[in-house]
C-alpha positions in Angstrom: -40.4 -12.1 1.7 -41.1 -10.9 5.2 -38.5 -12.3 7.6 -40.1 -14.8 10.0 -39.4 -14.3 13.7 -40.1 -17.8 14.9 -39.8 -21.4 13.6 -43.6 -21.7 13.3 -43.7 -18.6 11.1 -41.0 -19.7 8.8 -42.6 -23.1 8.4 -45.9 -21.4 7.3 -44.0 -19.3 4.8 -42.8 -22.3 2.9 -39.1 -21.4 3.3 -36.8 -24.3 2.5 -33.3 -24.3 4.0 -30.4 -25.3 1.7 -26.9 -26.4 2.5 -24.1 -24.1 1.6 -23.2 -26.2 -1.5 -26.9 -26.1 -2.6 -27.1 -22.4 -2.1 -23.9 -21.7 -4.1 -25.0 -24.1 -6.9 -28.5 -22.5 -7.1 -27.1 -19.0 -7.4 -24.4 -20.0 -9.9 -26.9 -21.7 -12.1 -29.0 -18.5 -12.1 -26.0 -16.5 -13.1 -25.0 -18.9 -15.9 -28.6 -18.9 -17.2 -28.8 -15.0 -17.2 -25.2 -14.5 -18.5 -24.0 -12.6 -15.5 -20.3 -12.9 -14.4 -19.7 -14.7 -11.2 -16.6 -12.7 -10.4 -16.8 -9.2 -11.7 -13.5 -7.4 -11.4 -11.4 -10.5 -12.0 -9.5 -10.0 -15.2 -7.8 -12.5 -17.5 -9.3 -15.7 -16.0 -12.4 -16.1 -18.2 -10.9 -19.0 -20.2 -8.8 -20.6 -17.6 -9.5 -20.2 -13.8 -13.2 -19.3 -13.8 -14.4 -22.4 -15.7 -12.7 -24.6 -13.1 -14.3 -22.7 -10.3 -17.8 -23.0 -11.9 -17.2 -26.8 -12.3 -16.2 -27.0 -8.6 -19.2 -25.1 -7.4 -21.6 -27.2 -9.5 -20.0 -30.3 -8.0 -20.0 -29.0 -4.4 -16.2 -29.2 -4.0 -13.8 -27.9 -1.5 -11.2 -25.8 -3.4 -7.5 -24.9 -3.1 -6.0 -22.2 -5.3 -2.4 -22.6 -6.2 -0.5 -19.6 -7.4 2.3 -17.2 -6.7 1.7 -13.9 -4.9 -0.4 -11.3 -6.6 -2.6 -13.6 -8.6 -6.0 -12.6 -7.0 -6.4 -15.8 -5.0 -7.8 -14.1 -1.9 -10.0 -11.8 -4.0 -11.5 -14.8 -5.9 -12.3 -16.6 -2.6 -13.9 -13.4 -1.1 -15.8 -12.8 -4.3 -17.4 -16.3 -4.1 -19.3 -15.1 -1.0 -21.7 -13.4 -3.4 -23.0 -16.9 -4.4 -24.4 -17.3 -0.9 -28.0 -16.2 -0.3 -28.3 -12.6 0.8 -29.8 -13.5 4.2 -30.6 -16.8 6.0 -32.4 -17.6 9.3 -30.5 -19.0 12.3 -31.5 -19.9 15.8 -31.4 -16.7 17.7 -28.2 -16.2 19.7 -26.5 -19.3 18.3 -22.7 -19.0 18.1 -22.5 -21.4 15.1 -25.4 -20.1 12.9 -27.5 -23.2 13.6 -30.3 -23.9 11.2 -33.7 -23.8 13.0 -34.8 -26.9 11.0 -31.8 -29.1 12.0 -29.7 -27.6 14.7 -26.4 -29.4 15.4 -25.3 -27.9 18.7 -26.7 -29.4 21.9 -27.9 -26.1 23.3 -30.0 -25.4 20.2 -31.4 -28.9 20.0 -32.5 -28.6 23.6 -34.1 -25.2 22.9 -36.0 -26.7 19.9 -37.3 -29.5 22.1 -38.5 -27.1 24.8 -39.9 -24.3 22.6 -40.9 -26.1 19.4 -42.5 -23.7 16.8 -41.9 -20.8 19.3 -38.2 -21.1 18.8 -37.0 -17.5 18.1 -35.0 -16.8 14.9 -32.7 -14.1 13.6 -31.5 -13.4 10.1 -27.8 -13.0 9.1 -26.2 -11.4 6.1 -23.9 -13.4 3.7 -20.9 -11.4 4.9 -21.5 -12.8 8.4 -21.1 -16.3 7.0 -17.5 -15.8 5.7 -14.5 -16.5 7.8 -10.8 -16.2 6.9 -7.5 -17.0 8.6 -3.9 -16.4 7.4 -2.1 -19.5 8.3 1.0 -19.0 10.4 3.0 -21.6 12.5 1.4 -20.3 15.7 -2.2 -21.0 14.6 -3.6 -23.7 16.8 -6.5 -26.2 16.9 -8.1 -23.8 19.4 -8.0 -20.9 17.0 -9.6 -22.8 14.1 -11.9 -25.4 15.8 -12.2 -24.7 19.5 -11.0 -25.3 23.0 -12.4 -26.6 26.3 -13.7 -23.6 28.2 -12.6 -24.0 31.8 -15.4 -21.8 33.1 -18.0 -24.2 31.6 -16.3 -27.2 33.1 -16.3 -25.4 36.5 -20.0 -25.0 36.2 -20.3 -28.8 36.4 -20.2 -30.1 32.9 -18.1 -33.1 31.8 -15.0 -32.5 29.7 -16.4 -34.7 27.0 -19.6 -32.7 26.8 -19.7 -30.7 23.6 -21.2 -27.7 25.5 -17.9 -27.2 27.2 -16.3 -26.0 23.9 -15.5 -22.5 23.2 -15.9 -22.6 19.4 -13.1 -21.5 17.0 -13.3 -19.7 13.7 -14.5 -22.6 11.5 -17.6 -23.6 13.7 -18.5 -19.9 13.9 -18.6 -19.9 10.1 -21.0 -22.8 10.0 -23.3 -22.6 7.0 -20.8 -20.5 5.2 -17.4 -20.3 3.5 -14.1 -20.5 5.4 -10.8 -19.7 3.8 -7.3 -20.5 4.9 -4.6 -18.4 3.2 -1.1 -19.9 2.8 -2.4 -23.3 3.9 1.0 -25.1 4.1 2.1 -22.8 6.9 -0.2 -24.6 9.3 1.6 -27.1 11.5 1.0 -30.8 10.8 -1.1 -31.1 14.0 -3.5 -28.4 12.8 -3.6 -29.8 9.3 -4.7 -33.2 10.7 -7.5 -31.5 12.7 -8.6 -29.7 9.6 -8.9 -32.8 7.4 -10.8 -34.7 10.1 -13.3 -31.9 10.3 -13.7 -31.8 6.5 -14.3 -35.5 6.0 -15.1 -37.4 9.2 -16.9 -34.4 10.7 -15.2 -34.9 14.1 -12.2 -33.6 15.9 -10.2 -34.4 19.0 -9.9 -31.6 21.6 -7.9 -32.4 24.8 -8.1 -36.1 24.0 -11.9 -36.1 23.6 -13.5 -36.9 20.3 -16.2 -34.5 19.5 -18.7 -34.6 16.6 -18.9 -31.4 14.6 -21.1 -32.0 11.6 -20.6 -28.5 10.2 -21.9 -27.3 6.9 -18.9 -25.4 5.7 -17.2 -25.1 2.3 -13.5 -24.9 2.9 -11.3 -22.9 0.5 -7.6 -22.4 0.7 -4.7 -20.7 -1.1 -1.1 -21.9 -1.3 2.1 -21.3 -3.2 2.6 -24.2 -5.7 6.2 -24.8 -4.4 4.9 -25.5 -0.9 2.0 -27.6 -2.0 4.0 -30.7 -3.0 5.2 -33.8 -1.3 8.5 -32.0 -0.8 6.7 -29.0 0.7 4.9 -28.4 4.0 1.5 -30.0 3.2 0.5 -33.4 4.5 -0.9 -35.8 1.8 -4.2 -36.7 3.6 -5.1 -33.0 3.7 -4.4 -32.6 -0.1 -6.7 -35.5 -0.7 -9.5 -33.8 1.2 -9.5 -30.8 -1.2 -11.6 -32.0 -4.1 -10.0 -29.8 -6.7 -6.9 -27.7 -7.0 -7.2 -24.7 -9.3 -4.0 -23.1 -10.7 -4.0 -19.3 -11.0 -1.6 -17.4 -13.2 -0.4 -13.9 -14.0 -2.0 -12.0 -16.9 -1.1 -13.6 -20.2 -1.8 -10.6 -22.3 -0.6 -7.0 -22.0 -4.2 -5.7 -22.3 -5.2 -7.7 -19.2 -2.2 -6.3 -17.2 -3.2 -2.8 -18.2 -6.9 -3.4 -17.3 -5.9 -4.6 -13.8 -3.5 -1.7 -13.4 -6.2 0.8 -14.3 -8.8 -0.9 -12.2 -6.7 -1.2 -9.0 -4.8 2.0 -9.0 -5.7 4.8 -6.6 -8.6 6.9 -7.8 -7.5 9.9 -10.0 -10.2 12.2 -8.6 -8.3 12.8 -5.4 -5.4 14.3 -7.3 -7.2 17.6 -8.1 -5.8 17.9 -11.6 -6.8 16.2 -14.9 -4.6 13.0 -15.2 -3.9 11.7 -18.7 -1.7 8.7 -19.1 -0.7 8.0 -22.8 -1.4 4.4 -24.0 2.3 3.9 -24.8 3.3 4.7 -21.2 0.8 2.1 -19.9 2.2 -0.4 -22.3 5.7 0.2 -21.2 4.7 -0.4 -17.5 2.9 -3.6 -18.4 5.8 -4.8 -20.6 8.3 -4.1 -17.9 6.5 -6.5 -15.5 6.2 -9.1 -18.3 10.0 -8.8 -18.8 10.5 -9.3 -15.1 8.4 -12.4 -15.1 10.7 -14.1 -17.7 14.0 -12.7 -16.5 16.6 -15.3 -15.4 18.0 -12.8 -13.0 14.8 -12.8 -10.9 13.6 -15.7 -8.7 10.5 -16.8 -10.6 9.3 -19.2 -7.8 8.4 -16.2 -5.7 6.7 -14.5 -8.6 6.4 -10.9 -9.8 3.1 -9.6 -8.6 0.6 -7.4 -10.6 1.1 -5.0 -7.7 4.5 -4.1 -9.3 2.6 -2.7 -12.3 0.0 -1.0 -10.1 2.4 0.6 -7.8 4.7 1.7 -10.6 1.7 3.3 -12.4 0.8 5.2 -9.2 4.4 6.3 -8.6 4.8 7.5 -12.2 1.6 9.6 -12.0 2.7 11.0 -8.6 6.0 12.2 -10.0 4.2 13.8 -12.9 1.8 15.4 -10.4 4.6 17.0 -8.5 5.8 18.7 -11.7 2.4 19.9 -12.5 2.0 21.4 -9.0 5.4 23.1 -9.0 5.0 24.5 -12.6 1.3 25.2 -12.2 0.3 23.1 -15.1 -3.3 22.1 -15.4 -2.7 18.5 -16.7 -0.8 15.6 -15.2 1.0 13.5 -17.9 3.8 11.1 -17.1 6.9 11.0 -19.2 9.9 8.7 -19.7 12.0 11.0 -17.5 9.6 10.2 -14.6 10.5 6.6 -14.7 13.1 7.0 -12.0 10.2 7.2 -9.6 9.6 3.5 -10.2 12.8 2.4 -8.5 11.2 2.8 -5.0 8.0 1.1 -6.0 9.7 -1.9 -7.7 12.4 -2.4 -5.1 11.4 -5.1 -2.6 8.8 -6.7 -4.9 11.3 -8.6 -7.0 13.8 -11.1 -5.6 17.2 -11.4 -7.2 18.2 -14.9 -8.3 21.9 -14.5 -7.7 22.0 -13.2 -4.1 25.7 -13.9 -3.6 26.9 -11.8 -6.6 27.3 -8.1 -6.6 24.2 -7.1 -8.5 22.3 -3.9 -7.9 18.5 -4.1 -8.0 18.3 -0.6 -9.5 20.5 -1.8 -12.4 18.2 -4.7 -13.1 15.1 -2.4 -13.0 16.8 -0.1 -15.5 17.5 -3.0 -17.8 13.9 -4.2 -17.6 12.7 -0.7 -18.3 14.9 -0.4 -21.4 13.7 -3.7 -22.7 10.1 -2.6 -22.2 10.6 0.7 -24.0 12.2 -1.0 -27.0 9.3 -3.4 -27.3 6.7 -0.7 -27.2 8.7 1.6 -29.5 9.0 -1.1 -32.1 5.3 -1.5 -32.1 4.8 2.1 -33.1 7.9 3.0 -35.2 10.6 1.8 -37.4 14.1 3.4 -37.1 14.1 4.0 -40.9 10.8 5.8 -40.6 12.5 8.3 -38.2 15.5 9.0 -40.3 14.7 12.7 -40.6 14.9 13.0 -36.8 18.1 11.1 -36.7 19.6 13.2 -39.4 18.8 16.4 -37.5 20.9 15.1 -34.5 23.6 13.9 -36.9 24.1 17.4 -38.0 25.3 18.4 -34.6 22.1 19.5 -32.7 21.1 18.3 -29.3 18.0 18.4 -27.1 17.7 18.6 -23.3 14.8 17.1 -21.3 14.0 16.5 -17.7 11.2 15.6 -15.3 11.1 19.2 -14.0 11.0 21.0 -17.4 7.7 22.8 -18.3 5.7 21.1 -21.0 5.6 24.3 -23.0 9.4 24.2 -23.4 9.2 21.1 -25.6 7.0 22.7 -28.2 9.9 24.7 -29.8 12.0 21.6 -30.2 9.1 19.8 -31.8 8.8 22.5 -34.5 12.5 22.6 -35.2 13.2 18.8 -35.5 12.1 17.6 -38.9 9.8 14.5 -38.8 9.2 14.7 -35.0 5.7 16.1 -35.2 4.7 13.5 -37.7 6.2 10.7 -35.5 4.2 12.1 -32.5 1.0 11.9 -34.6 1.4 8.2 -35.0 1.0 7.7 -31.2 -2.6 9.1 -31.4 -4.1 12.5 -30.6 -1.4 14.5 -28.7 -3.1 17.9 -28.5 -1.8 19.3 -25.2 1.7 20.5 -24.5 2.0 17.9 -21.7 1.1 15.0 -24.0 3.5 16.2 -26.8 6.3 16.5 -24.2 5.6 12.9 -23.1 5.6 11.7 -26.7 8.8 13.6 -27.6 10.7 11.9 -24.7 9.4 8.4 -25.8 10.6 8.9 -29.4 14.1 10.2 -28.3 14.6 7.4 -25.8 13.6 4.8 -28.3 16.1 6.1 -30.8 18.8 6.1 -28.1 18.1 2.5 -27.2 18.4 1.6 -30.9 21.8 3.3 -30.7 20.9 6.1 -33.1 21.3 8.9 -30.4 23.7 9.4 -27.6 22.4 10.1 -24.2 24.1 12.0 -21.3 22.7 12.3 -17.9 23.6 15.0 -15.3 21.5 15.1 -12.2 17.9 15.1 -13.4 18.8 16.4 -16.8 19.0 14.3 -19.9 20.7 15.4 -23.1 20.1 13.6 -26.4 22.6 14.2 -29.3 25.2 12.7 -31.5 
């Protein structure tokens, strides 16, 4: 449709203005009927969170998302902007996106009376109709809703005149979606102003009650611990949010891996072919799962999916350094590269027992070992690797490291009975780099099952009996 330039043109076109809730409902209904996803890129919520979101949009509800850090709350809210119409008409030059059919600000109402069907329009994109604010204790009513503009008062207007307002973020998002991240961090005064705006459509600024009948869908995010009667949220504001939707971490390893692969830095920029064996990905995902149920970690603060993503990137980077220095054409992470994860895991987990002498690195090592054991047991049985164990029982040893050339592993694979067959159970391991990675995994698994001894000196690791 050709975009109308005046109110008269848009009337002739038959265009019908919808409220934000009607827009979102209409576009959601279309997606449900056509089988399209409403939040592409959001993994693991198809059976839990997304059905609740769909119900809320069909009902025209304000939403608050409760969940620990790294559960895609902000991404979900931003993704829902796609349910707004691509472009809508507003009164030209209006600060609060007024509809030309029913303007709410006094200036636009006056212009409509004066100009009638000649009222000029402009069209705005859906992204222009999304606003977001991270709640902090210093956020004020002026930031979110508005403040008296002393210059406009000096021009001769009364303080109670709504045209004296310098509009805040929420009015400037009129006819759109506004999100408040970490909602309980707002002061009580600002929370009161917010729920008045959501329900009564008015607000007090400098003691003057001003009507602001905005068309805005309010969304918010919060940590569940803060969103309670014992937390920092006032009860009337909780009541104004029609639904609260509980997010969660991935419940299946495959979902954790899918998010990890989706969100990691692009591999193309690395310049060399990057191959990450499936068992390595599974170890990374299991390590985060182990952290989420560890009694030594403060679970109320959560263990973000970012831990898995950043560990994945760090592991690949350490393998890339080896490939660059040894001039190998393929980048393949190994178990001996896992020390690189200490830096990317540190700071993302909070120890439960702060007063005791516990080292974060020791805890990461413990989680790493548990993860390797779980993945190892999915592929192998110790009895099935008896030939490998017998070789070491006869007095032989093997040295590995994260700086050893992949080609150097091949001789050991030929010499150790049963090792080549074991590697074959992990899938196609055709290149030297993949075989080196598989070899370290088998040896480390046997060590953790107390079938092999392990000695570490610098970056070198020696397996033997």
